[in-house]
C-alpha positions as CSV (number, residue, x, y, z in Angstrom):
1,M,136.2,126.1,2.1
2,N,139.2,123.9,1.7
3,I,140.7,122.6,4.9
4,F,144.1,121.1,4.5
5,V,146.0,119.0,6.9
6,P,149.0,120.9,8.1
7,L,152.5,119.8,7.2
8,I,154.6,119.9,10.3
9,V,158.0,121.3,9.5
10,L,160.7,121.7,12.1
11,A,161.9,125.3,12.1
12,C,165.5,126.1,11.6
13,T,167.5,129.3,11.8
14,V,168.7,129.3,8.2
15,A,166.8,130.7,5.2
16,P,164.7,128.3,3.2
17,L,166.1,126.7,0.1
18,F,163.4,128.2,-2.1
19,A,164.3,131.9,-2.9
20,A,161.3,134.0,-3.8
21,E,161.7,136.7,-6.4
22,T,159.3,139.0,-4.5
23,P,159.6,139.9,-0.9
24,P,157.4,137.9,1.6
25,L,153.9,139.1,2.3
26,V,153.9,140.5,5.8
27,A,151.0,139.1,7.7
28,T,149.1,141.2,10.2
29,S,148.8,138.8,13.0
30,A,147.4,138.9,16.5
31,I,147.5,136.5,19.5
32,S,144.4,134.4,19.3
33,S,145.0,132.3,22.5
34,V,147.7,131.7,25.2
35,T,148.1,128.5,27.2
36,V,150.3,129.0,30.3
37,F,152.1,126.1,31.9
38,P,153.9,126.2,35.2
39,D,157.2,127.0,33.4
40,R,156.4,128.3,29.9
41,A,153.6,129.3,27.5
42,L,152.2,128.2,24.2
43,I,151.3,131.1,22.0
44,N,148.8,130.9,19.1
45,R,148.8,133.7,16.5
46,S,146.3,134.0,13.6
47,A,146.5,136.0,10.4
48,T,144.3,136.2,7.3
49,V,146.2,136.6,4.1
50,K,145.2,136.9,0.4
51,L,147.0,134.3,-1.7
52,T,147.5,134.2,-5.5
53,P,148.1,131.0,-7.5
54,G,151.6,129.6,-7.2
55,R,154.3,129.7,-4.6
56,Q,154.7,132.6,-2.3
57,Q,156.0,133.5,1.2
58,V,154.2,134.9,4.2
59,M,156.1,136.3,7.1
60,F,155.0,136.7,10.7
61,D,157.3,139.4,12.1
62,G,158.0,141.0,15.5
63,L,158.0,137.6,17.4
64,P,159.9,137.3,20.7
65,L,163.5,136.5,20.7
66,S,162.9,133.8,23.3
67,L,160.7,131.8,20.8
68,Q,161.8,128.1,20.7
69,D,162.7,127.4,17.1
70,D,161.8,123.7,17.2
71,S,158.4,124.3,18.6
72,V,157.1,126.3,15.7
73,R,154.1,124.8,13.9
74,V,151.9,126.3,11.1
75,T,148.3,125.2,10.2
76,G,145.6,126.8,8.2
77,K,142.4,126.7,6.3
78,G,140.9,128.8,3.5
79,S,139.6,129.0,-0.1
80,A,143.0,129.1,-1.9
81,G,143.7,125.4,-1.7
82,A,147.1,126.2,-0.2
83,K,149.7,123.7,1.1
84,V,152.6,124.4,3.5
85,V,155.9,123.8,1.7
86,D,158.4,125.1,4.3
87,V,158.6,126.9,7.6
88,S,161.8,128.8,8.7
89,V,162.7,131.0,11.7
90,R,164.9,134.0,11.1
91,R,166.5,136.7,13.2
92,Q,165.1,140.1,12.5
93,Y,167.0,143.3,13.4
94,L,164.7,146.1,14.4
95,E,164.9,149.6,13.0
96,K,163.1,150.9,16.0
97,P,164.5,148.5,18.7
98,F,162.4,149.8,21.5
99,G,159.0,149.8,19.8
100,E,155.7,151.1,20.9
101,K,156.4,151.1,24.6
102,L,159.2,153.5,24.3
103,Q,157.1,155.8,22.2
104,Q,154.3,155.7,24.8
105,L,156.8,156.5,27.6
106,T,158.3,159.4,25.5
107,D,154.8,160.8,24.8
108,R,154.0,160.7,28.5
109,K,157.3,162.4,29.3
110,I,156.7,165.2,26.8
111,A,153.1,165.8,28.1
112,A,154.5,166.0,31.7
113,E,157.2,168.4,30.6
114,D,154.6,170.6,28.8
115,G,152.6,170.5,32.1
116,L,155.6,171.6,34.1
117,R,156.3,174.6,31.8
118,T,152.6,175.6,32.2
119,I,152.9,175.5,36.0
120,T,156.2,177.4,35.9
121,G,154.4,180.2,33.9
122,R,151.5,180.1,36.4
123,L,153.9,180.5,39.3
124,G,155.5,183.6,37.6
125,T,152.0,185.1,37.2
126,L,151.2,184.5,40.8
127,A,154.5,186.0,41.9
128,S,153.5,189.2,40.0
129,Q,150.1,189.1,41.8
130,Q,151.8,188.8,45.1
131,A,154.1,191.7,44.3
132,F,151.0,193.8,43.3
133,Y,149.2,193.2,46.6
134,E,152.5,193.9,48.5
135,S,152.9,197.2,46.7
136,I,149.4,198.3,47.6
137,R,150.0,197.3,51.2
138,V,153.2,199.2,51.4
139,G,151.8,202.3,49.6
140,Y,148.7,202.4,51.7
141,G,150.8,202.1,54.8
142,E,153.0,205.1,53.8
143,R,149.8,207.1,53.0
144,L,148.2,206.1,56.3
145,S,151.3,207.2,58.3
146,K,151.1,210.7,56.7
147,E,147.3,211.1,57.3
148,L,147.7,210.2,60.9
149,L,149.7,213.4,61.4
150,T,146.8,215.6,60.2
151,V,143.5,213.7,60.1
152,R,142.2,210.5,61.4
153,P,141.3,208.0,58.6
154,G,137.9,206.3,58.6
155,T,137.6,202.9,60.4
156,A,135.5,201.5,57.6
157,E,138.1,202.5,55.0
158,M,140.9,200.8,56.9
159,A,138.8,197.6,57.4
160,E,137.9,197.5,53.7
161,F,141.6,197.9,52.8
162,A,142.7,195.2,55.2
163,R,140.1,192.8,53.9
164,F,141.0,193.5,50.2
165,V,144.7,193.0,50.7
166,G,144.4,190.1,53.1
167,E,142.0,188.1,51.0
168,G,144.0,188.8,47.9
169,L,147.3,187.6,49.4
170,L,145.5,184.6,50.9
171,T,144.0,183.5,47.6
172,V,147.3,184.0,45.8
173,D,149.2,182.1,48.5
174,G,146.8,179.1,48.2
175,K,147.2,179.0,44.4
176,V,151.0,179.1,44.8
177,Q,150.9,176.2,47.2
178,E,148.7,174.2,44.8
179,A,151.0,175.0,41.9
180,E,154.1,174.0,43.9
181,R,152.5,170.7,44.8
182,E,151.7,170.0,41.1
183,K,155.2,171.0,40.2
184,R,156.7,168.5,42.6
185,E,154.4,165.7,41.4
186,L,155.3,166.4,37.7
187,T,159.0,166.6,38.5
188,A,158.8,163.2,40.2
189,R,156.8,161.8,37.3
190,I,159.4,163.0,34.8
191,D,162.2,161.5,36.8
192,A,160.5,158.2,37.0
193,L,159.8,158.2,33.2
194,N,163.4,159.1,32.5
195,R,164.5,156.1,34.6
196,E,162.1,153.8,32.8
197,I,163.1,155.1,29.4
198,N,166.8,154.6,30.2
199,Q,166.2,151.2,31.6
200,L,164.3,150.2,28.4
201,R,167.0,151.6,26.2
202,G,169.6,149.7,28.1
203,S,167.8,146.3,28.1
204,G,165.5,146.6,25.2
205,A,165.8,143.9,22.5
206,K,167.4,145.2,19.3
207,E,166.3,142.2,17.4
208,S,163.3,139.8,17.3
209,R,162.3,136.7,15.4
210,S,160.2,136.2,12.3
211,V,158.7,133.1,10.9
212,V,158.6,132.7,7.1
213,V,156.0,130.3,5.7
214,E,156.3,129.1,2.2
215,L,153.0,128.2,0.6
216,E,151.7,126.9,-2.7
217,A,148.2,127.9,-3.6
218,T,146.1,126.4,-6.4
219,K,143.9,129.5,-6.8
220,A,143.4,133.0,-5.4
221,G,141.6,133.3,-2.1
222,D,141.7,134.1,1.5
223,T,143.6,131.8,3.9
224,I,143.7,131.9,7.7
225,L,147.1,130.8,9.0
226,D,147.6,129.7,12.6
227,L,151.1,129.9,14.0
228,T,152.0,128.3,17.4
229,Y,155.2,128.3,19.3
230,L,156.5,127.8,22.8
231,T,158.3,130.5,24.8
232,P,159.9,130.4,28.2
233,G,159.5,133.3,30.7
234,A,155.9,132.6,31.6
235,S,154.5,130.8,34.6
236,W,151.5,130.6,36.9
237,E,151.0,129.4,40.5
238,P,147.8,128.8,42.6
239,L,146.8,131.0,45.4
240,Y,143.8,130.2,47.7
241,D,141.4,131.9,50.0
242,L,139.9,129.5,52.6
243,R,137.0,130.9,54.7
244,L,135.3,128.9,57.4
245,A,131.6,129.8,57.6
246,S,130.4,131.3,60.8
247,D,128.3,128.2,61.6
248,G,131.3,126.0,61.0
249,K,129.4,123.8,58.5
250,A,131.2,124.7,55.3
251,V,134.4,126.0,53.9
252,E,134.3,128.6,51.1
253,L,137.2,128.1,48.8
254,T,138.4,130.7,46.2
255,F,141.0,129.3,43.8
256,R,143.0,132.1,42.2
257,A,146.1,132.1,40.0
258,Q,149.0,134.4,39.8
259,V,150.2,134.7,36.3
260,R,153.6,136.2,35.3
261,Q,155.2,136.6,32.0
262,A,158.4,138.2,30.7
263,T,158.4,136.7,27.2
264,G,159.1,140.0,25.4
265,E,155.6,140.4,23.9
266,E,152.5,142.0,25.4
267,W,149.4,139.8,25.8
268,R,146.6,142.3,25.3
269,Q,143.1,141.1,25.7
270,V,143.8,137.4,24.9
271,P,141.9,134.2,25.7
272,L,144.0,132.6,28.4
273,T,144.1,129.0,29.5
274,L,146.0,127.7,32.6
275,S,147.3,124.1,32.3
276,T,148.6,121.9,35.1
277,A,150.7,119.9,32.6
278,R,154.4,119.9,33.2
279,P,156.4,119.8,29.9
280,A,159.6,120.1,31.8
281,A,159.1,116.6,33.2
282,G,159.4,115.1,29.8
283,G,157.1,112.8,27.9
284,A,158.5,109.6,29.2
285,P,160.2,108.4,32.5
286,T,164.0,108.4,32.7
287,E,165.8,105.1,32.3
288,L,167.6,103.4,35.1
289,F,171.3,102.8,34.4
290,P,173.6,100.1,36.0
291,W,174.3,100.8,39.7
292,H,177.9,99.7,40.5
293,V,179.3,99.1,44.0
294,G,182.9,98.3,44.9
295,F,185.5,98.5,47.7
296,Y,186.5,101.9,48.9
297,R,190.0,102.9,47.7
298,P,191.4,106.0,49.4
299,Q,192.5,108.7,47.1
300,P,195.9,110.3,47.4
301,V,196.0,113.4,49.5
302,Y,197.3,116.5,47.8
303,P,198.2,119.8,49.5
304,A,195.2,121.9,50.1
305,A,194.8,125.0,48.0
306,A,194.4,128.4,49.5
307,P,190.8,128.9,50.7
308,M,188.7,131.0,48.5
309,G,185.6,131.3,50.6
310,R,183.1,128.9,52.0
311,I,182.4,125.9,49.7
312,L,178.9,124.6,49.8
313,S,177.9,121.0,49.3
314,A,175.7,120.2,46.3
315,K,172.7,120.0,48.6
316,Q,173.5,123.2,50.4
317,E,174.1,125.0,47.0
318,A,170.7,123.8,45.7
319,K,169.0,125.0,48.8
320,R,170.8,128.4,48.6
321,M,169.8,128.7,44.9
322,N,166.2,127.9,45.7
323,M,166.2,130.5,48.4
324,D,167.7,133.1,46.1
325,M,165.2,132.3,43.3
326,A,162.3,132.6,45.8
327,E,163.5,136.1,46.8
328,I,163.8,137.1,43.1
329,A,160.3,135.7,42.3
330,A,158.7,137.5,45.3
331,P,156.0,139.8,44.1
332,A,157.2,143.4,43.9
333,E,153.7,144.8,44.0
334,E,150.1,143.8,44.9
335,E,148.4,141.5,42.5
336,R,145.6,142.9,40.4
337,V,142.6,140.5,40.6
338,T,139.8,140.2,38.0
339,Q,136.9,138.4,39.5
340,F,135.6,135.7,37.1
341,T,135.8,131.9,37.1
342,A,137.2,129.5,34.6
343,A,135.8,126.5,32.7
344,V,137.5,123.3,33.7
345,E,138.6,120.7,31.1
346,N,140.1,117.5,32.5
347,S,142.3,115.3,30.2
348,R,144.0,112.1,31.0
349,S,147.1,113.7,32.4
350,A,146.3,117.4,33.2
351,T,143.6,119.9,33.9
352,Q,142.9,123.0,31.8
353,F,141.4,126.1,33.3
354,R,139.9,128.1,30.4
355,L,139.2,131.7,31.5
356,P,135.9,132.9,30.0
357,K,137.1,136.6,29.7
358,E,140.0,137.9,27.8
359,V,142.8,139.3,30.0
360,S,145.9,141.4,29.5
361,I,149.2,140.3,30.9
362,P,152.2,142.8,30.6
363,T,155.6,141.5,29.8
364,D,157.2,143.0,32.9
365,G,157.0,139.9,35.1
366,S,154.6,141.5,37.6
367,P,152.0,139.1,39.1
368,Q,148.5,139.4,37.6
369,G,145.7,137.7,39.6
370,V,142.7,135.9,38.0
371,T,140.0,133.9,39.8
372,V,139.9,130.4,38.6
373,A,137.1,128.8,40.6
374,T,134.9,129.2,43.7
375,A,133.4,126.4,45.7
376,T,131.8,125.4,49.0
377,L,133.0,122.3,50.7
378,P,131.0,120.7,53.5
379,A,132.8,120.7,56.8
380,T,132.5,119.8,60.5
381,V,134.5,121.9,63.0
382,T,136.7,120.1,65.6
383,Y,139.8,121.3,67.5
384,H,143.4,120.1,67.5
385,A,146.0,120.7,70.2
386,T,149.6,119.8,70.5
387,P,150.5,121.3,73.9
388,K,154.1,120.1,73.8
389,R,154.7,122.6,71.0
390,S,151.9,125.2,71.5
391,A,149.7,126.3,74.3
392,Y,146.8,126.9,71.8
393,A,143.9,124.8,70.4
394,Y,143.5,125.2,66.6
395,V,140.2,125.1,64.7
396,K,140.2,122.1,62.4
397,A,137.8,121.4,59.6
398,P,138.2,118.1,57.7
399,V,137.0,118.5,54.1
400,I,136.8,116.3,50.9
401,N,137.8,117.6,47.5
402,N,134.6,117.3,45.5
403,L,135.6,119.8,42.9
404,G,136.1,117.3,40.1
405,Y,139.8,118.0,39.7
406,A,143.0,118.1,41.8
407,L,144.1,121.2,43.7
408,L,147.8,122.0,43.3
409,P,149.8,122.9,46.4
410,G,150.0,126.7,47.1
411,R,149.8,129.5,49.6
412,A,146.5,130.0,51.3
413,N,145.0,133.0,53.1
414,V,142.9,131.6,55.9
415,F,139.8,133.3,57.4
416,N,137.6,132.2,60.3
417,G,134.3,134.0,59.4
418,D,135.3,137.6,58.7
419,T,138.5,137.3,60.8
420,F,141.8,136.9,59.0
421,S,143.7,134.0,60.8
422,G,146.9,134.0,58.9
423,T,148.5,132.2,55.9
424,S,149.3,128.5,55.5
425,Q,150.4,126.1,52.8
426,L,147.7,124.0,51.2
427,K,148.9,120.6,50.3
428,E,148.1,118.9,47.0
429,M,144.6,117.5,47.1
430,A,143.7,114.8,44.6
431,Q,140.1,114.5,43.4
432,G,138.0,112.9,46.2
433,E,140.9,113.1,48.8
434,A,140.1,114.1,52.4
435,I,142.3,116.7,54.1
436,D,142.3,118.6,57.3
437,L,142.2,122.4,57.0
438,F,143.1,124.6,60.0
439,F,141.7,128.1,60.7
440,G,143.8,129.6,63.4
441,V,143.6,129.7,67.2
442,D,140.3,129.6,69.2
443,E,140.8,131.1,72.7
444,G,137.6,129.3,73.8
445,I,139.5,126.1,74.2
446,K,142.3,126.2,76.9
447,V,145.1,123.7,76.9
448,K,147.8,123.3,79.5
449,R,150.7,120.8,79.8
450,Q,152.8,120.3,82.9
451,E,155.8,118.1,83.7
452,L,155.0,116.5,87.0
453,K,158.3,114.8,87.9
454,Q,161.4,113.2,86.6
455,H,163.0,110.1,88.1
456,R,166.3,108.4,87.3
457,E,167.7,105.1,88.5
458,A,171.2,103.8,88.0
459,G,170.9,100.1,88.1
460,F,173.7,97.7,89.0
461,I,172.6,94.7,87.0
462,S,169.5,95.5,85.0
463,G,170.7,98.9,83.6
464,N,169.6,102.5,83.9
465,R,166.1,103.8,83.9
466,Q,164.6,107.3,83.4
467,S,160.9,108.2,83.7
468,Y,159.0,111.4,83.0
469,S,155.4,112.1,84.0
470,Y,153.1,114.7,82.4
471,R,149.6,116.0,82.8
472,I,147.6,117.7,80.1
473,E,144.4,119.7,81.0
474,V,141.9,120.7,78.4
475,T,139.0,123.1,79.2
476,N,136.0,123.9,77.0
477,H,134.9,127.5,77.6
478,K,132.6,127.6,74.7
479,Q,128.8,127.4,74.9
480,G,128.4,124.1,73.0
481,A,130.0,120.7,73.3
482,Q,133.2,120.4,71.4
483,N,135.5,117.6,70.1
484,I,139.2,118.1,70.7
485,T,142.1,116.0,69.4
486,V,145.2,116.1,71.6
487,Q,148.5,114.8,70.6
488,D,151.8,114.1,72.4
489,Q,154.7,111.8,71.6
490,L,156.9,109.0,72.8
491,P,160.6,109.1,72.0
492,L,161.8,106.7,69.3
493,A,164.7,104.4,70.1
494,D,167.6,104.4,67.6
495,D,169.1,101.2,69.2
496,E,167.4,97.9,70.1
497,S,169.1,98.0,73.5
498,I,167.0,101.1,74.4
499,K,163.5,100.3,75.6
500,V,160.8,103.0,75.5
501,T,157.4,102.3,77.1
502,L,154.3,104.2,78.1
503,A,154.3,103.1,81.7
504,E,151.2,104.8,83.0
505,A,148.3,106.6,81.3
506,S,145.0,107.8,82.7
507,S,143.5,106.9,79.3
508,K,145.0,104.8,76.6
509,P,145.9,106.8,73.5
510,E,146.1,105.8,69.8
511,L,149.8,105.2,69.2
512,N,151.5,105.5,65.9
513,A,154.5,103.1,66.3
514,T,156.3,104.6,63.3
515,T,156.2,108.3,64.5
516,G,155.7,107.8,68.2
517,V,152.7,110.2,68.1
518,M,150.0,109.5,70.8
519,T,146.5,110.8,70.0
520,W,143.5,111.3,72.4
521,N,140.1,112.2,71.1
522,L,138.1,114.1,73.7
523,A,134.5,115.2,73.9
524,L,133.9,118.1,76.3
525,A,130.6,119.5,77.4
526,P,130.3,123.3,77.9
527,G,132.5,124.4,80.8
528,E,134.0,120.8,81.2
529,K,137.7,120.2,82.0
530,Q,139.4,116.9,81.3
531,S,142.9,115.8,82.3
532,I,145.3,113.3,80.7
533,S,148.2,112.0,82.7
534,F,150.9,109.7,81.4
535,T,154.5,108.5,82.2
536,I,157.2,107.8,79.7
537,Q,159.8,105.3,80.8
538,V,163.2,104.7,79.1
539,E,165.6,101.9,80.0
540,Y,169.1,101.4,78.6
541,P,172.4,99.6,79.4
542,K,174.2,101.0,82.5
543,D,177.5,101.5,80.8
544,R,176.0,103.8,78.1
545,D,175.1,107.4,78.0
546,I,171.8,108.3,76.3
547,R,171.0,111.5,74.3
548,G,167.7,113.2,73.3
549,L,165.9,113.2,76.6
């Protein structure tokens, strides 16, 4: 086998300079692998072609219109001793612009219409049977009326007649109801297929791309050509399940991914790799340009134009667009999860998750779920309470990321044992990083915060003073001893003339001077109650008004 080093040729949208006398050989290609990035996908197609000595062209047709021309690369290997001379990208106008999917929908519609005609015929037959039984019932009734004038008909005969007619009408009525139900279902199916067909015809691509590869072979033989290209319209995002073990000693983590693609080509049973690399960030950092400052010069005021609606600032507009995009990207249906895990490959700048099983991802943008990894992280359960904001104590389990790769930020479904506790947002976790995970409320720990008193003094010389006293009570109603972290806060002064102090505290907290957060770490025995009391004092100049208290 001759393996040649590929000649990388930038693709262009014009035809190659070399004009072949014979039409290009159309390669029967298939997707051999897909790598999905957070905002695009790298597609690899392979085809085996038989080459003859000399120059010739091979065409990969039916490629998506979204294909990025400058990303096209062609490599290969084989026994023909071939070299790549040129690569070009062309537009291809489709004779059947809606392709295989439209044909499948049309076939399903025809089958449903055939079924509807069959049911309509069956309903006609059942209507005849109903009429038959009704005619017997009416005829026998007339005969019975006449016989009653002369003789008394037998009871057994009357019972047999009633049974025959009643069972017959009941059976036919049941078949009619079943047929009517099938008719409604088929009618709804045909309507849905008609809408899907009309939508496809309205939005279906009438053109695609083709890549023409010009080769020069030294001898006849088979050659395997590999075509790679980037295409937008594909993405993936992490989704996690976090389950705290019943004994509180471990967290079971299931790392899944939601993959979407609307590239214009179906991915049917393809090897799939998920990459954390971000091509959109570029290959190098952006440069810093000169930063100029100067004196403010008021601009002349012109008459205001008539208002045309609310004008948003750049920051507000960006926020609004992000909200709109979040609504558009919201899943329209439940994800379909295939349970298998991926092989992890770490590089210098990214992590690759190579799924061991081929998957199919339709090109309709719907979320497809795949399991990337499962792991068990050692944990120790404690509790966390912020009674100023919530009257509940939350289960906290500090863990360390020992998976060997970073975890991306993403939505997490949280379970405490078999109980679903809600959803949260998992922060990015670097390899080896410690993070606190929370698993909902535990009613076994009661927390109460009371404001005991307020006091204000209007000073004549020294200034004004305000003080606020609070008491926090924490009770352990659980069977075992528990550790609880309680947090409150001191206000932060925006001016140096404002003085904030913790005047009194039953136990001294850990104070974060930057955030003002006060932390108490309590250890409570079963049934034990502990109290924390403290006073916040604020002093400020007497001729000023203070806000925020």
